[in-house]
C-alpha positions as CSV (number, residue, x, y, z in Angstrom):
1,M,-31.7,-27.2,-136.1
2,E,-30.8,-28.0,-139.6
3,R,-30.8,-24.3,-140.6
4,K,-28.5,-23.4,-137.7
5,Q,-26.1,-26.2,-138.6
6,A,-26.0,-25.0,-142.4
7,A,-25.2,-21.5,-141.1
8,K,-22.4,-22.7,-139.0
9,N,-21.0,-24.8,-141.9
10,I,-21.3,-21.7,-144.2
11,F,-19.6,-19.5,-141.5
12,L,-16.6,-22.0,-141.5
13,A,-16.4,-22.1,-145.3
14,V,-16.5,-18.1,-145.5
15,G,-13.8,-17.8,-142.6
16,A,-11.5,-20.3,-144.4
17,L,-12.0,-18.5,-147.7
18,A,-11.3,-15.1,-146.0
19,T,-8.1,-16.6,-144.5
20,V,-6.8,-17.7,-147.8
21,F,-7.5,-14.3,-149.4
22,V,-5.5,-12.4,-146.7
23,L,-2.6,-14.8,-146.8
24,T,-2.6,-14.6,-150.6
25,E,-2.2,-10.9,-150.2
26,I,0.6,-11.2,-147.7
27,I,2.5,-13.5,-149.9
28,M,2.1,-11.2,-153.0
29,Q,3.2,-8.3,-151.1
30,S,6.4,-10.1,-150.1
31,F,7.0,-10.2,-153.9
32,G,6.1,-6.5,-154.4
33,R,2.7,-7.2,-155.8
34,S,-0.9,-6.7,-154.7
35,I,-4.4,-7.7,-155.2
36,C,-5.5,-4.1,-155.0
37,F,-4.5,-1.3,-157.3
38,S,-6.6,1.4,-156.2
39,E,-5.5,4.7,-154.7
40,G,-7.6,3.9,-151.4
41,C,-5.4,1.0,-150.9
42,K,-2.3,2.9,-151.5
43,L,-3.4,5.6,-149.0
44,T,-4.6,3.3,-146.4
45,A,-1.2,1.5,-146.3
46,Q,0.5,4.9,-146.3
47,Y,-1.1,6.1,-143.2
48,A,-0.7,2.7,-141.3
49,R,1.7,3.5,-138.3
50,F,3.6,0.3,-138.8
51,G,2.7,-0.2,-142.5
52,D,-0.1,-2.2,-144.2
53,I,1.6,-5.4,-143.3
54,S,0.5,-5.0,-139.6
55,I,-3.1,-4.6,-140.9
56,L,-2.8,-7.7,-143.0
57,L,-1.4,-9.8,-140.1
58,G,-4.1,-8.6,-137.9
59,G,-6.9,-9.6,-140.5
60,F,-5.0,-12.9,-141.1
61,A,-5.1,-13.6,-137.3
62,V,-8.9,-12.6,-136.9
63,F,-10.0,-14.8,-139.9
64,F,-7.7,-17.7,-138.8
65,S,-8.8,-17.7,-135.1
66,L,-12.6,-17.6,-136.4
67,T,-12.1,-20.5,-138.7
68,A,-10.0,-22.6,-136.2
69,L,-12.5,-22.0,-133.4
70,A,-15.3,-22.8,-135.6
71,C,-13.8,-26.1,-136.6
72,L,-13.0,-27.0,-133.1
73,N,-16.4,-26.1,-131.9
74,R,-17.9,-28.5,-134.5
75,K,-16.0,-31.3,-132.6
76,A,-16.1,-30.1,-129.0
77,G,-19.5,-27.9,-129.0
78,R,-18.5,-25.9,-125.9
79,P,-20.2,-22.7,-124.9
80,G,-16.9,-21.3,-124.0
81,I,-15.7,-21.4,-127.7
82,E,-19.1,-20.0,-128.7
83,R,-18.6,-17.0,-126.6
84,L,-15.0,-16.6,-127.6
85,I,-16.1,-16.7,-131.4
86,N,-18.6,-14.0,-130.7
87,L,-16.2,-11.8,-128.9
88,I,-13.6,-11.8,-131.6
89,L,-16.4,-11.2,-134.3
90,I,-17.8,-8.3,-132.4
91,V,-14.4,-6.6,-132.1
92,A,-13.7,-7.2,-135.8
93,L,-17.0,-5.7,-136.9
94,T,-16.2,-2.6,-134.7
95,G,-12.9,-2.4,-136.5
96,E,-14.6,-2.7,-139.9
97,G,-16.7,0.3,-138.8
98,F,-13.7,2.3,-138.3
99,F,-12.0,1.3,-141.6
100,M,-15.0,2.1,-143.7
101,G,-15.7,5.3,-142.0
102,Y,-12.1,6.2,-142.7
103,L,-12.4,5.6,-146.3
104,A,-15.7,7.2,-146.8
105,F,-15.2,10.5,-144.7
106,R,-11.4,10.9,-144.3
107,I,-9.5,10.0,-147.5
108,H,-12.6,9.9,-149.7
109,T,-11.3,6.9,-151.9
110,L,-12.1,3.5,-152.4
111,C,-9.9,0.6,-151.1
112,I,-11.1,-2.4,-153.1
113,F,-9.2,-4.9,-150.8
114,C,-10.9,-3.2,-147.6
115,V,-14.3,-3.6,-149.4
116,I,-13.8,-7.4,-149.9
117,I,-12.6,-7.9,-146.4
118,F,-15.6,-5.7,-145.2
119,G,-17.8,-8.0,-147.2
120,F,-16.3,-11.2,-145.7
121,M,-16.8,-9.9,-142.1
122,I,-20.6,-8.9,-142.8
123,T,-21.1,-12.3,-144.3
124,L,-19.6,-14.0,-141.1
125,G,-21.8,-11.9,-138.8
126,V,-24.9,-12.5,-140.7
127,F,-24.4,-16.4,-140.8
128,R,-23.3,-16.3,-137.2
129,A,-26.5,-14.6,-136.1
130,L,-28.6,-17.0,-138.3
131,S,-27.0,-19.9,-136.2
132,G,-28.7,-18.6,-133.3
133,E,-25.8,-16.4,-131.9
134,R,-27.5,-13.2,-131.4
135,D,-24.8,-11.6,-129.4
136,V,-23.1,-10.7,-132.7
137,L,-25.8,-8.1,-133.3
138,A,-23.9,-5.9,-130.7
139,G,-21.1,-6.1,-133.2
140,F,-23.3,-4.7,-136.1
141,A,-24.5,-1.7,-133.7
142,A,-20.8,-1.1,-132.8
143,L,-19.9,-0.9,-136.6
144,A,-22.7,1.4,-137.4
145,A,-21.8,3.7,-134.5
146,V,-18.2,4.0,-135.3
147,F,-19.1,4.6,-139.0
148,V,-21.6,7.4,-138.2
149,M,-19.0,9.1,-135.7
150,H,-16.6,9.5,-138.6
151,Y,-19.2,11.5,-140.3
152,V,-20.3,13.6,-137.2
153,I,-16.8,14.4,-136.0
154,L,-14.9,16.7,-138.5
155,P,-11.2,15.8,-139.2
156,A,-8.5,17.9,-137.6
157,G,-6.6,20.1,-140.1
158,V,-3.6,18.4,-141.8
159,T,-0.3,19.4,-139.9
160,V,3.1,18.5,-141.2
161,N,6.5,19.3,-139.9
162,L,8.5,20.8,-143.0
163,P,12.2,21.2,-142.8
164,E,13.1,24.6,-141.2
165,K,16.7,24.8,-142.7
166,N,15.8,24.6,-146.3
167,R,13.6,27.2,-148.1
168,L,13.5,25.2,-151.1
169,L,11.7,21.9,-151.0
170,L,11.3,19.3,-153.6
171,F,8.5,16.7,-153.4
172,Y,9.5,13.7,-155.4
173,S,9.1,9.9,-156.0
174,N,11.6,7.4,-156.8
175,E,9.2,6.1,-159.5
176,C,9.0,9.4,-161.4
177,R,11.4,10.2,-164.2
178,H,10.5,13.9,-164.2
179,C,11.7,14.1,-160.5
180,A,15.0,12.5,-161.4
181,E,15.5,15.0,-164.1
182,I,14.7,18.1,-161.6
183,M,16.8,16.5,-159.0
184,R,19.8,16.2,-161.5
185,E,19.5,19.8,-162.5
186,L,19.4,21.1,-159.1
187,E,22.4,19.1,-158.2
188,E,24.3,20.4,-161.2
189,K,23.4,24.1,-160.3
190,K,24.4,23.4,-156.9
191,I,21.0,24.7,-155.5
192,S,20.4,23.3,-151.8
193,V,17.1,21.7,-151.6
194,A,15.5,19.3,-149.3
195,H,14.2,16.2,-150.9
196,L,10.8,15.0,-149.5
197,P,9.3,11.7,-150.6
198,V,5.6,12.0,-151.8
199,S,4.9,8.7,-149.7
200,Q,5.3,10.7,-146.7
201,Y,3.9,14.1,-147.5
202,G,1.3,13.1,-150.1
203,R,-1.6,13.9,-147.6
204,Y,0.0,17.5,-147.2
205,L,0.1,18.1,-151.0
206,K,-3.5,17.0,-151.4
207,S,-4.6,19.3,-148.7
208,V,-3.4,22.3,-150.8
209,G,-4.8,20.9,-153.9
210,I,-1.6,19.3,-155.4
211,D,-1.8,15.6,-156.7
212,S,1.2,15.6,-159.0
213,I,5.1,15.5,-158.8
214,P,7.6,16.9,-159.0
215,T,6.5,19.8,-156.8
216,L,9.0,22.6,-155.8
217,M,7.9,24.6,-152.9
218,V,9.5,28.0,-152.1
219,N,9.1,27.8,-148.3
220,D,9.7,31.5,-147.6
221,P,8.7,33.0,-144.3
222,N,6.4,35.5,-145.9
223,E,5.3,33.7,-149.0
224,K,4.8,29.9,-150.1
225,V,5.0,29.3,-153.7
226,F,4.2,25.9,-155.4
227,L,5.6,24.8,-158.7
228,T,4.2,21.7,-160.2
229,G,5.8,19.8,-163.2
230,E,9.2,19.7,-164.6
231,S,8.5,22.4,-167.1
232,A,7.3,25.0,-164.4
233,I,10.3,24.2,-162.2
234,R,12.8,24.3,-165.0
235,R,11.3,27.7,-166.2
236,Y,11.7,29.0,-162.8
237,L,15.3,27.9,-162.2
238,V,16.2,29.3,-165.7
239,A,14.6,32.8,-165.0
240,C,16.3,32.9,-161.5
241,Q,19.6,32.1,-163.3
242,D,19.2,34.6,-165.9
243,S,18.1,37.4,-163.4
244,G,21.4,36.7,-161.6
245,K,23.6,37.6,-164.8
246,P,24.9,41.1,-165.3
247,A,23.4,43.2,-168.1
248,A,25.1,42.8,-171.2
249,G,27.7,45.5,-171.8
250,T,27.8,46.7,-168.4
251,G,31.5,46.1,-167.9
252,Q,32.4,47.8,-171.3
253,K,30.2,51.1,-170.2
254,A,32.0,51.1,-167.0
255,K,35.3,50.9,-168.5
256,E,34.6,53.7,-170.8
257,R,33.7,56.0,-167.9
258,G,37.0,55.2,-166.3
259,K,35.4,53.0,-163.5
260,A,36.2,49.5,-162.8
261,P,33.6,47.0,-163.9
262,A,31.1,45.5,-161.4
263,P,32.2,41.9,-160.7
264,A,30.0,39.4,-162.4
265,Q,27.6,37.6,-160.4
266,S,27.9,33.8,-160.2
267,T,25.1,31.6,-161.5
268,G,25.8,28.9,-159.0
269,T,24.7,29.2,-155.3
270,T,25.0,33.0,-155.0
271,I,21.8,33.4,-156.8
272,D,19.1,34.5,-154.5
273,I,16.3,32.3,-155.7
274,F,13.8,33.5,-153.2
275,N,14.0,37.2,-153.9
276,Q,12.9,37.4,-157.6
277,P,9.4,39.0,-157.6
278,S,9.4,39.2,-161.4
279,L,9.4,35.5,-161.6
280,L,6.0,34.9,-160.1
281,L,3.4,34.6,-162.7
282,S,1.0,37.6,-163.1
283,P,-2.9,36.9,-162.8
284,N,-3.0,37.1,-166.6
285,Q,-0.1,34.6,-167.3
286,P,-1.3,31.1,-166.7
287,A,1.2,28.5,-166.0
288,T,1.6,25.7,-168.5
289,A,1.5,22.0,-167.3
290,G,4.4,19.7,-168.3
291,G,6.6,16.9,-167.0
292,L,3.9,15.7,-164.5
293,C,3.6,12.4,-162.7
294,K,0.7,11.5,-160.5
295,E,1.5,10.8,-157.0
296,D,0.1,7.3,-157.0
297,Q,1.5,6.2,-160.5
298,I,4.8,4.7,-161.7
299,C,6.2,7.1,-164.1
300,K,9.5,5.9,-165.8
């Protein structure tokens, strides 16, 4: 009986600590900060349908409920409260199986905050079982089953709806100074570009092996070309602009032959930036990297 009572006390203490931990993260996020700075935390937040705050509020509700019910059970000691605690814990452990499987087999990155929460949940389950509540073993079984199913079932291919009206797409971030430079140059050259935030299209870029910005995509129906980095994009734009200019002396030669000179081609929006086969690098001409920002970094 003493061991069971000690296990219940530890369960209550761990639940209270987990509640404070999640509440701290919620408060920090309200000030634009976070306990976790790993890429896994950012990716998990990015793919949450209602944002990571929804997950945090759910976690806070679970830990607070477990703590409050455990505290109430010390005074009342009713079987109904015991069953409710077990039910909440089983559902929470099942959810942890999903989160850990998602991290391990879908985004393949480590979320420090998620791992800490996982540790809290496992600890609560273990001490709940040591207190004599064997029903929570079903929660561990459900956790293992959901985790394994993430490994067994292969993920579907990444699908994304790219803008159809624009053939030139720029993946950018507001925290990337190189993106700002390219956006300014595109605006000066009056080139129509669709601006796509990397926070929404990061997974698509990673699926094609790109983890840096700015990235300019030539979304032609017959070919897809990706240019990553300020240097590569600027070289491409300059080459397009130069290829749109008339050859030097063309007007003079035409005048000598008694013919009207051909009108000069504008270097603005009239350039067909998508019909320049000479601009694509040959197999023996490697691209040089320059002006890059990692998608998950602040690059001012």
